[in-house]
All heavy atoms as a GROMACS GRO file, in nm:
protein
  519
    1MET      N    1   9.906  10.486   9.783
    1MET     CA    2  10.043  10.533   9.781
    1MET      C    3  10.108  10.492   9.912
    1MET      O    4  10.053  10.514  10.019
    1MET     CB    5  10.043  10.685   9.764
    1MET     CG    6  10.179  10.745   9.767
    1MET     SD    7  10.179  10.915   9.711
    1MET     CE    8  10.215  10.890   9.541
    2ALA      N    9  10.224  10.434   9.904
    2ALA     CA   10  10.295  10.387  10.022
    2ALA      C   11  10.345  10.504  10.106
    2ALA      O   12  10.367  10.614  10.056
    2ALA     CB   13  10.411  10.299   9.980
    3ASP      N   14  10.364  10.479  10.234
    3ASP     CA   15  10.410  10.581  10.328
    3ASP      C   16  10.536  10.650  10.279
    3ASP      O   17  10.546  10.771  10.280
    3ASP     CB   18  10.431  10.517  10.464
    3ASP     CG   19  10.479  10.616  10.569
    3ASP    OD1   20  10.421  10.725  10.579
    3ASP    OD2   21  10.575  10.583  10.638
    4ALA      N   22  10.634  10.574  10.236
    4ALA     CA   23  10.762  10.631  10.195
    4ALA      C   24  10.748  10.728  10.079
    4ALA      O   25  10.821  10.826  10.070
    4ALA     CB   26  10.860  10.519  10.160
    5SER      N   27  10.655  10.704   9.990
    5SER     CA   28  10.642  10.792   9.874
    5SER      C   29  10.568  10.922   9.908
    5SER      O   30  10.577  11.019   9.833
    5SER     CB   31  10.573  10.720   9.759
    5SER     OG   32  10.447  10.676   9.796
    6MET      N   33  10.497  10.929  10.017
    6MET     CA   34  10.430  11.053  10.060
    6MET      C   35  10.526  11.144  10.136
    6MET      O   36  10.518  11.265  10.126
    6MET     CB   37  10.313  11.021  10.153
    6MET     CG   38  10.188  10.970  10.084
    6MET     SD   39  10.101  11.098   9.992
    6MET     CE   40  10.055  11.214  10.118
    7VAL      N   41  10.616  11.085  10.213
    7VAL     CA   42  10.709  11.163  10.295
    7VAL      C   43  10.798  11.248  10.204
    7VAL      O   44  10.853  11.199  10.106
    7VAL     CB   45  10.793  11.070  10.386
    7VAL    CG1   46  10.902  11.149  10.457
    7VAL    CG2   47  10.703  11.000  10.486
    8GLY      N   48  10.806  11.376  10.237
    8GLY     CA   49  10.887  11.468  10.159
    8GLY      C   50  10.809  11.548  10.055
    8GLY      O   51  10.861  11.645  10.000
    9LEU      N   52  10.684  11.508  10.029
    9LEU     CA   53  10.603  11.583   9.934
    9LEU      C   54  10.563  11.717   9.994
    9LEU      O   55  10.545  11.730  10.116
    9LEU     CB   56  10.478  11.505   9.894
    9LEU     CG   57  10.500  11.379   9.811
    9LEU    CD1   58  10.367  11.314   9.781
    9LEU    CD2   59  10.576  11.410   9.683
   10MET      N   60  10.547  11.817   9.908
   10MET     CA   61  10.506  11.950   9.951
   10MET      C   62  10.356  11.966   9.931
   10MET      O   63  10.297  11.904   9.841
   10MET     CB   64  10.579  12.056   9.869
   10MET     CG   65  10.729  12.041   9.871
   10MET     SD   66  10.798  12.070  10.034
   10MET     CE   67  10.834  12.242  10.018
   11GLY      N   68  10.297  12.048  10.016
   11GLY     CA   69  10.155  12.076  10.006
   11GLY      C   70  10.126  12.216  10.056
   11GLY      O   71  10.217  12.291  10.092
   12ARG      N   72   9.997  12.249  10.062
   12ARG     CA   73   9.955  12.380  10.112
   12ARG      C   74   9.842  12.358  10.211
   12ARG      O   75   9.751  12.279  10.188
   12ARG     CB   76   9.909  12.468   9.997
   12ARG     CG   77   9.876  12.610  10.041
   12ARG     CD   78   9.854  12.704   9.925
   12ARG     NE   79   9.967  12.712   9.835
   12ARG     CZ   80  10.070  12.796   9.850
   12ARG    NH1   81  10.074  12.877   9.953
   12ARG    NH2   82  10.167  12.798   9.760
   13VAL      N   83   9.846  12.433  10.322
   13VAL     CA   84   9.744  12.422  10.427
   13VAL      C   85   9.615  12.486  10.378
   13VAL      O   86   9.614  12.600  10.333
   13VAL     CB   87   9.793  12.488  10.558
   13VAL    CG1   88   9.683  12.486  10.663
   13VAL    CG2   89   9.918  12.419  10.609
   14THR      N   90   9.505  12.411  10.386
   14THR     CA   91   9.374  12.463  10.349
   14THR      C   92   9.282  12.478  10.470
   14THR      O   93   9.174  12.534  10.460
   14THR     CB   94   9.307  12.373  10.243
   14THR    OG1   95   9.301  12.240  10.292
   14THR    CG2   96   9.384  12.376  10.112
   15GLY      N   97   9.324  12.425  10.583
   15GLY     CA   98   9.254  12.439  10.711
   15GLY      C   99   9.357  12.439  10.822
   15GLY      O  100   9.441  12.348  10.829
   16THR      N  101   9.358  12.539  10.907
   16THR     CA  102   9.463  12.559  11.007
   16THR      C  103   9.500  12.430  11.080
   16THR      O  104   9.414  12.356  11.125
   16THR     CB  105   9.421  12.666  11.109
   16THR    OG1  106   9.393  12.787  11.038
   16THR    CG2  107   9.529  12.692  11.212
   17VAL      N  108   9.632  12.406  11.089
   17VAL     CA  109   9.688  12.289  11.156
   17VAL      C  110   9.747  12.337  11.288
   17VAL      O  111   9.822  12.434  11.290
   17VAL     CB  112   9.800  12.226  11.069
   17VAL    CG1  113   9.864  12.110  11.140
   17VAL    CG2  114   9.746  12.185  10.933
   18GLY      N  115   9.711  12.271  11.399
   18GLY     CA  116   9.767  12.315  11.527
   18GLY      C  117   9.727  12.226  11.641
   18GLY      O  118   9.652  12.129  11.624
   19PRO      N  119   9.774  12.260  11.762
   19PRO     CA  120   9.740  12.181  11.881
   19PRO      C  121   9.589  12.178  11.903
   19PRO      O  122   9.523  12.282  11.898
   19PRO     CB  123   9.808  12.257  11.995
   19PRO     CG  124   9.910  12.344  11.930
   19PRO     CD  125   9.860  12.373  11.793
   20GLY      N  126   9.534  12.061  11.919
   20GLY     CA  127   9.390  12.046  11.942
   20GLY      C  128   9.306  12.063  11.817
   20GLY      O  129   9.183  12.062  11.825
   21LEU      N  130   9.368  12.081  11.702
   21LEU     CA  131   9.296  12.099  11.576
   21LEU      C  132   9.331  11.987  11.480
   21LEU      O  133   9.445  11.942  11.476
   21LEU     CB  134   9.335  12.232  11.509
   21LEU     CG  135   9.312  12.360  11.586
   21LEU    CD1  136   9.374  12.477  11.510
   21LEU    CD2  137   9.163  12.383  11.604
   22VAL      N  138   9.235  11.944  11.402
   22VAL     CA  139   9.263  11.857  11.290
   22VAL      C  140   9.253  11.946  11.167
   22VAL      O  141   9.146  11.990  11.129
   22VAL     CB  142   9.163  11.740  11.281
   22VAL    CG1  143   9.192  11.655  11.158
   22VAL    CG2  144   9.169  11.655  11.407
   23GLY      N  145   9.369  11.977  11.110
   23GLY     CA  146   9.373  12.065  10.995
   23GLY      C  147   9.358  11.988  10.866
   23GLY      O  148   9.330  11.867  10.865
   24GLU      N  149   9.379  12.059  10.755
   24GLU     CA  150   9.368  11.997  10.624
   24GLU      C  151   9.476  12.055  10.533
   24GLU      O  152   9.507  12.174  10.540
   24GLU     CB  153   9.231  12.026  10.565
   24GLU     CG  154   9.208  11.958  10.431
   24GLU     CD  155   9.072  11.993  10.374
   24GLU    OE1  156   9.046  12.112  10.349
   24GLU    OE2  157   8.993  11.899  10.356
   25VAL      N  158   9.534  11.968  10.451
   25VAL     CA  159   9.632  12.012  10.351
   25VAL      C  160   9.596  11.952  10.217
   25VAL      O  161   9.528  11.848  10.210
   25VAL     CB  162   9.776  11.973  10.389
   25VAL    CG1  163   9.820  12.041  10.517
   25VAL    CG2  164   9.792  11.823  10.400
   26ILE      N  165   9.640  12.018  10.111
   26ILE     CA  166   9.624  11.965   9.976
   26ILE      C  167   9.764  11.934   9.925
   26ILE      O  168   9.856  12.016   9.938
   26ILE     CB  169   9.546  12.061   9.884
   26ILE    CG1  170   9.514  11.994   9.752
   26ILE    CG2  171   9.619  12.192   9.866
   26ILE    CD1  172   9.411  12.068   9.668
   27VAL      N  173   9.781  11.812   9.873
   27VAL     CA  174   9.911  11.764   9.827
   27VAL      C  175   9.895  11.709   9.686
   27VAL      O  176   9.797  11.639   9.657
   27VAL     CB  177   9.964  11.653   9.921
   27VAL    CG1  178  10.099  11.602   9.875
   27VAL    CG2  179   9.971  11.701  10.065
   28ARG      N  180   9.991  11.738   9.599
   28ARG     CA  181   9.990  11.682   9.463
   28ARG      C  182  10.045  11.540   9.468
   28ARG      O  183  10.161  11.520   9.501
   28ARG     CB  184  10.074  11.767   9.369
   28ARG     CG  185  10.012  11.901   9.341
   28ARG     CD  186  10.089  11.974   9.232
   28ARG     NE  187  10.018  12.093   9.193
   28ARG     CZ  188   9.921  12.097   9.102
   28ARG    NH1  189   9.883  11.988   9.040
   28ARG    NH2  190   9.861  12.211   9.073
   29VAL      N  191   9.958  11.443   9.438
   29VAL     CA  192   9.995  11.301   9.435
   29VAL      C  193   9.919  11.231   9.323
   29VAL      O  194   9.812  11.277   9.281
   29VAL     CB  195   9.964  11.230   9.569
   29VAL    CG1  196  10.054  11.278   9.679
   29VAL    CG2  197   9.820  11.244   9.608
   30ARG      N  198   9.972  11.122   9.278
   30ARG     CA  199   9.905  11.037   9.179
   30ARG      C  200   9.853  11.114   9.058
   30ARG      O  201   9.744  11.087   9.008
   30ARG     CB  202   9.792  10.958   9.246
   30ARG     CG  203   9.840  10.858   9.349
   30ARG     CD  204   9.725  10.779   9.407
   30ARG     NE  205   9.656  10.849   9.513
   30ARG     CZ  206   9.690  10.844   9.641
   30ARG    NH1  207   9.793  10.775   9.680
   30ARG    NH2  208   9.621  10.908   9.731
   31GLY      N  209   9.925  11.214   9.013
   31GLY     CA  210   9.885  11.289   8.895
   31GLY      C  211   9.775  11.390   8.918
   31GLY      O  212   9.718  11.444   8.823
   32GLY      N  213   9.744  11.417   9.043
   32GLY     CA  214   9.640  11.516   9.074
   32GLY      C  215   9.670  11.581   9.208
   32GLY      O  216   9.783  11.577   9.256
   33ALA      N  217   9.570  11.638   9.269
   33ALA     CA  218   9.584  11.700   9.402
   33ALA      C  219   9.477  11.640   9.492
   33ALA      O  220   9.362  11.629   9.452
   33ALA     CB  221   9.570  11.851   9.393
   34GLU      N  222   9.518  11.601   9.613
   34GLU     CA  223   9.426  11.538   9.707
   34GLU      C  224   9.436  11.606   9.843
   34GLU      O  225   9.541  11.655   9.882
   34GLU     CB  226   9.457  11.389   9.721
   34GLU     CG  227   9.440  11.313   9.592
   34GLU     CD  228   9.464  11.163   9.609
   34GLU    OE1  229   9.455  11.113   9.723
   34GLU    OE2  230   9.490  11.098   9.508
   35HIS      N  231   9.323  11.603   9.916
   35HIS     CA  232   9.317  11.660  10.050
   35HIS      C  233   9.345  11.551  10.154
   35HIS      O  234   9.300  11.437  10.138
   35HIS     CB  235   9.178  11.719  10.076
   35HIS     CG  236   9.153  11.843   9.997
   35HIS    ND1  237   9.175  11.968  10.048
   35HIS    CD2  238   9.109  11.862   9.870
   35HIS    CE1  239   9.145  12.059   9.956
   35HIS    NE2  240   9.105  11.996   9.847
   36PHE      N  241   9.418  11.589  10.259
   36PHE     CA  242   9.450  11.499  10.369
   36PHE      C  243   9.422  11.569  10.500
   36PHE      O  244   9.441  11.692  10.511
   36PHE     CB  245   9.598  11.459  10.365
   36PHE     CG  246   9.634  11.372  10.248
   36PHE    CD1  247   9.666  11.430  10.126
   36PHE    CD2  248   9.635  11.235  10.260
   36PHE    CE1  249   9.699  11.350  10.017
   36PHE    CE2  250   9.669  11.155  10.150
   36PHE     CZ  251   9.700  11.213  10.030
   37LEU      N  252   9.379  11.494  10.601
   37LEU     CA  253   9.371  11.547  10.737
   37LEU      C  254   9.513  11.567  10.783
   37LEU      O  255   9.602  11.487  10.753
   37LEU     CB  256   9.299  11.449  10.829
   37LEU     CG  257   9.154  11.418  10.790
   37LEU    CD1  258   9.096  11.314  10.887
   37LEU    CD2  259   9.070  11.543  10.791
   38ALA      N  260   9.539  11.675  10.858
   38ALA     CA  261   9.677  11.708  10.893
   38ALA      C  262   9.692  11.744  11.040
   38ALA      O  263   9.606  11.808  11.099
   38ALA     CB  264   9.726  11.823  10.806
   39HIS      N  265   9.805  11.700  11.095
   39HIS     CA  266   9.847  11.733  11.231
   39HIS      C  267   9.987  11.791  11.223
   39HIS      O  268  10.064  11.756  11.133
   39HIS     CB  269   9.849  11.607  11.319
   39HIS     CG  270   9.717  11.542  11.333
   39HIS    ND1  271   9.620  11.585  11.421
   39HIS    CD2  272   9.663  11.435  11.268
   39HIS    CE1  273   9.513  11.507  11.409
   39HIS    NE2  274   9.537  11.417  11.317
   40PRO      N  275  10.024  11.878  11.320
   40PRO     CA  276  10.160  11.932  11.319
   40PRO      C  277  10.261  11.825  11.362
   40PRO      O  278  10.233  11.746  11.452
   40PRO     CB  279  10.155  12.046  11.421
   40PRO     CG  280  10.043  12.009  11.513
   40PRO     CD  281   9.944  11.932  11.430
   41ALA      N  282  10.378  11.822  11.297
   41ALA     CA  283  10.483  11.728  11.333
   41ALA      C  284  10.536  11.758  11.474
   41ALA      O  285  10.567  11.666  11.549
   41ALA     CB  286  10.595  11.732  11.231
   42SER      N  287  10.544  11.886  11.509
   42SER     CA  288  10.582  11.928  11.644
   42SER      C  289  10.455  11.970  11.715
   42SER      O  290  10.384  12.059  11.668
   42SER     CB  291  10.680  12.045  11.638
   42SER     OG  292  10.798  12.008  11.573
   43ALA      N  293  10.428  11.907  11.828
   43ALA     CA  294  10.299  11.922  11.896
   43ALA      C  295  10.255  12.066  11.921
   43ALA      O  296  10.137  12.096  11.915
   43ALA     CB  297  10.302  11.846  12.028
   44GLY      N  298  10.346  12.158  11.945
   44GLY     CA  299  10.307  12.295  11.978
   44GLY      C  300  10.293  12.388  11.858
   44GLY      O  301  10.255  12.503  11.874
   45ASP      N  302  10.326  12.340  11.739
   45ASP     CA  303  10.322  12.426  11.620
   45ASP      C  304  10.180  12.457  11.576
   45ASP      O  305  10.093  12.372  11.583
   45ASP     CB  306  10.396  12.362  11.503
   45ASP     CG  307  10.546  12.365  11.519
   45ASP    OD1  308  10.595  12.427  11.616
   45ASP    OD2  309  10.615  12.305  11.435
   46ARG      N  310  10.161  12.579  11.527
   46ARG     CA  311  10.036  12.620  11.464
   46ARG      C  312  10.072  12.666  11.324
   46ARG      O  313  10.157  12.754  11.308
   46ARG     CB  314   9.968  12.730  11.543
   46ARG     CG  315   9.835  12.773  11.485
   46ARG     CD  316   9.770  12.880  11.572
   46ARG     NE  317   9.646  12.925  11.515
   46ARG     CZ  318   9.526  12.876  11.544
   46ARG    NH1  319   9.516  12.779  11.632
   46ARG    NH2  320   9.418  12.922  11.487
   47ILE      N  321  10.009  12.607  11.224
   47ILE     CA  322  10.041  12.638  11.085
   47ILE      C  323   9.914  12.693  11.019
   47ILE      O  324   9.813  12.624  11.011
   47ILE     CB  325  10.093  12.513  11.011
   47ILE    CG1  326  10.209  12.450  11.090
   47ILE    CG2  327  10.136  12.549  10.870
   47ILE    CD1  328  10.252  12.314  11.037
   48GLU      N  329   9.923  12.815  10.974
   48GLU     CA  330   9.806  12.886  10.922
   48GLU      C  331   9.774  12.848  10.777
   48GLU      O  332   9.860  12.802  10.702
   48GLU     CB  333   9.827  13.037  10.931
   48GLU     CG  334   9.847  13.089  11.072
   48GLU     CD  335   9.726  13.071  11.163
   48GLU    OE1  336   9.612  13.067  11.112
   48GLU    OE2  337   9.746  13.060  11.285
   49THR      N  338   9.649  12.873  10.739
   49THR     CA  339   9.602  12.850  10.603
   49THR      C  340   9.692  12.924  10.503
   49THR      O  341   9.730  13.038  10.526
   49THR     CB  342   9.456  12.900  10.590
   49THR    OG1  343   9.376  12.829  10.684
   49THR    CG2  344   9.402  12.877  10.450
   50GLY      N  345   9.725  12.856  10.395
   50GLY     CA  346   9.808  12.914  10.290
   50GLY      C  347   9.955  12.883  10.304
   50GLY      O  348  10.032  12.904  10.210
   51THR      N  349   9.998  12.831  10.417
   51THR     CA  350  10.140  12.800  10.440
   51THR      C  351  10.180  12.676  10.359
   51THR      O  352  10.107  12.577  10.354
   51THR     CB  353  10.166  12.773  10.590
   51THR    OG1  354  10.124  12.886  10.665
   51THR    CG2  355  10.312  12.743  10.616
   52VAL      N  356  10.298  12.683  10.297
   52VAL     CA  357  10.353  12.567  10.226
   52VAL      C  358  10.414  12.474  10.331
   52VAL      O  359  10.489  12.519  10.418
   52VAL     CB  360  10.458  12.610  10.122
   52VAL    CG1  361  10.522  12.489  10.057
   52VAL    CG2  362  10.394  12.700  10.017
   53VAL      N  363  10.381  12.346  10.323
   53VAL     CA  364  10.427  12.248  10.421
   53VAL      C  365  10.491  12.128  10.352
   53VAL      O  366  10.472  12.106  10.232
   53VAL     CB  367  10.311  12.199  10.511
   53VAL    CG1  368  10.260  12.311  10.600
   53VAL    CG2  369  10.199  12.138  10.430
   54MET      N  370  10.567  12.050  10.433
   54MET     CA  371  10.624  11.927  10.385
   54MET      C  372  10.572  11.813  10.472
   54MET      O  373  10.563  11.825  10.594
   54MET     CB  374  10.777  11.930  10.394
   54MET     CG  375  10.841  11.802  10.344
   54MET     SD  376  11.020  11.808  10.331
   54MET     CE  377  11.069  11.874  10.486
   55VAL      N  378  10.535  11.702  10.407
   55VAL     CA  379  10.486  11.584  10.477
   55VAL      C  380  10.605  11.512  10.541
   55VAL      O  381  10.703  11.482  10.473
   55VAL     CB  382  10.413  11.488  10.380
   55VAL    CG1  383  10.372  11.360  10.452
   55VAL    CG2  384  10.293  11.557  10.317
   56VAL      N  385  10.597  11.488  10.673
   56VAL     CA  386  10.704  11.417  10.742
   56VAL      C  387  10.661  11.277  10.785
   56VAL      O  388  10.746  11.194  10.817
   56VAL     CB  389  10.759  11.497  10.862
   56VAL    CG1  390  10.823  11.625  10.817
   56VAL    CG2  391  10.650  11.525  10.964
   57GLU      N  392  10.530  11.252  10.787
   57GLU     CA  393  10.479  11.119  10.819
   57GLU      C  394  10.341  11.102  10.756
   57GLU      O  395  10.264  11.198  10.750
   57GLU     CB  396  10.470  11.101  10.972
   57GLU     CG  397  10.430  10.962  11.014
   57GLU     CD  398  10.431  10.942  11.165
   57GLU    OE1  399  10.475  11.033  11.238
   57GLU    OE2  400  10.387  10.836  11.208
   58HIS      N  401  10.312  10.982  10.709
   58HIS     CA  402  10.182  10.952  10.647
   58HIS      C  403  10.121  10.833  10.718
   58HIS      O  404  10.185  10.729  10.734
   58HIS     CB  405  10.202  10.919  10.498
   58HIS     CG  406  10.079  10.875  10.429
   58HIS    ND1  407  10.071  10.762  10.354
   58HIS    CD2  408   9.954  10.930  10.424
   58HIS    CE1  409   9.950  10.748  10.304
   58HIS    NE2  410   9.877  10.849  10.346
   59LEU      N  411   9.998  10.850  10.765
   59LEU     CA  412   9.923  10.741  10.827
   59LEU      C  413   9.806  10.709  10.734
   59LEU      O  414   9.708  10.783  10.730
   59LEU     CB  415   9.870  10.782  10.965
   59LEU     CG  416   9.975  10.822  11.068
   59LEU    CD1  417   9.908  10.868  11.196
   59LEU    CD2  418  10.070  10.708  11.095
   60PRO      N  419   9.819  10.601  10.656
   60PRO     CA  420   9.714  10.568  10.560
   60PRO      C  421   9.579  10.551  10.629
   60PRO      O  422   9.576  10.508  10.744
   60PRO     CB  423   9.762  10.437  10.500
   60PRO     CG  424   9.909  10.435  10.524
   60PRO     CD  425   9.930  10.508  10.653
   61PRO      N  426   9.470  10.586  10.563
   61PRO     CA  427   9.471  10.627  10.424
   61PRO      C  428   9.484  10.777  10.401
   61PRO      O  429   9.533  10.820  10.298
   61PRO     CB  430   9.338  10.576  10.371
   61PRO     CG  431   9.246  10.585  10.488
   61PRO     CD  432   9.333  10.557  10.608
   62ARG      N  433   9.439  10.865  10.495
   62ARG     CA  434   9.429  11.008  10.460
   62ARG      C  435   9.479  11.102  10.568
   62ARG      O  436   9.430  11.214  10.578
   62ARG     CB  437   9.282  11.040  10.429
   62ARG     CG  438   9.227  10.946  10.326
   62ARG     CD  439   9.159  10.999  10.207
   62ARG     NE  440   9.202  11.117  10.146
   62ARG     CZ  441   9.271  11.121  10.033
   62ARG    NH1  442   9.314  11.012   9.976
   62ARG    NH2  443   9.300  11.236   9.978
   63THR      N  444   9.575  11.061  10.649
   63THR     CA  445   9.625  11.148  10.755
   63THR      C  446   9.775  11.170  10.736
   63THR      O  447   9.848  11.076  10.707
   63THR     CB  448   9.598  11.086  10.894
   63THR    OG1  449   9.458  11.067  10.909
   63THR    CG2  450   9.648  11.176  11.006
   64VAL      N  451   9.818  11.296  10.753
   64VAL     CA  452   9.959  11.329  10.742
   64VAL      C  453  10.002  11.417  10.860
   64VAL      O  454   9.920  11.486  10.919
   64VAL     CB  455   9.992  11.402  10.610
   64VAL    CG1  456   9.974  11.310  10.491
   64VAL    CG2  457   9.910  11.529  10.593
   65TYR      N  458  10.130  11.409  10.891
   65TYR     CA  459  10.193  11.502  10.986
   65TYR      C  460  10.282  11.592  10.903
   65TYR      O  461  10.356  11.544  10.817
   65TYR     CB  462  10.273  11.425  11.091
   65TYR     CG  463  10.185  11.363  11.196
   65TYR    CD1  464  10.117  11.244  11.171
   65TYR    CD2  465  10.165  11.426  11.319
   65TYR    CE1  466  10.034  11.187  11.265
   65TYR    CE2  467  10.081  11.370  11.414
   65TYR     CZ  468  10.016  11.250  11.387
   65TYR     OH  469   9.933  11.195  11.481
   66VAL      N  470  10.273  11.722  10.928
   66VAL     CA  471  10.342  11.819  10.843
   66VAL      C  472  10.422  11.920  10.926
   66VAL      O  473  10.395  11.940  11.045
   66VAL     CB  474  10.242  11.896  10.753
   66VAL    CG1  475  10.172  11.801  10.656
   66VAL    CG2  476  10.141  11.974  10.834
   67THR      N  477  10.516  11.982  10.858
   67THR     CA  478  10.593  12.092  10.914
   67THR      C  479  10.601  12.202  10.808
   67THR      O  480  10.598  12.172  10.689
   67THR     CB  481  10.732  12.045  10.959
   67THR    OG1  482  10.796  12.150  11.030
   67THR    CG2  483  10.818  12.001  10.844
   68ALA      N  484  10.612  12.327  10.853
   68ALA     CA  485  10.624  12.438  10.758
   68ALA      C  486  10.750  12.416  10.674
   68ALA      O  487  10.857  12.383  10.726
   68ALA     CB  488  10.630  12.570  10.831
   69ALA      N  489  10.738  12.436  10.545
   69ALA     CA  490  10.849  12.411  10.453
   69ALA      C  491  10.954  12.521  10.460
   69ALA      O  492  11.073  12.497  10.436
   69ALA     CB  493  10.798  12.396  10.311
   70TYR      N  494  10.914  12.642  10.493
   70TYR     CA  495  11.005  12.756  10.495
   70TYR      C  496  10.987  12.830  10.626
   70TYR      O  497  10.878  12.838  10.680
   70TYR     CB  498  10.974  12.852  10.379
   70TYR     CG  499  10.970  12.784  10.246
   70TYR    CD1  500  10.849  12.759  10.181
   70TYR    CD2  501  11.087  12.740  10.183
   70TYR    CE1  502  10.845  12.695  10.059
   70TYR    CE2  503  11.085  12.676  10.061
   70TYR     CZ  504  10.963  12.653   9.998
   70TYR     OH  505  10.958  12.588   9.879
   71ASP      N  506  11.096  12.888  10.677
   71ASP     CA  507  11.087  12.971  10.798
   71ASP      C  508  11.016  13.100  10.763
   71ASP      O  509  11.032  13.155  10.655
   71ASP     CB  510  11.226  13.004  10.852
   71ASP     CG  511  11.297  12.882  10.905
   71ASP    OD1  512  11.229  12.790  10.952
   71ASP    OD2  513  11.422  12.879  10.900
   72SER      N  514  10.934  13.147  10.856
   72SER     CA  515  10.863  13.272  10.828
   72SER      C  516  10.909  13.384  10.916
   72SER      O  517  10.985  13.371  11.004
   72SER     CB  518  10.713  13.253  10.846
   72SER     OG  519  10.685  13.196  10.972
   0.00000   0.00000   0.00000
C-alpha cells in the first residue's frame, strides 16, 4: 500500500505509543486489519492502549506515525 493511501486511516493503539517507546497500532487496510509499529507524530505525546488514532505518516513497510483522533 502506497504512503498516500495509508495517511488519514484510523486505527486503535494496541501497545502504548510515546517518547522512547515503539508502540503498536492496528489499522484496517487491504480488506483486513494489520498491525504496524507506531511512533507519536508529536515527539512528546503519549498515547495509551485503546485510543483511536489517525495515521499522519507511513514509512514502508510497517511503521506509522500517529496522532490521537479525538481530544480526551
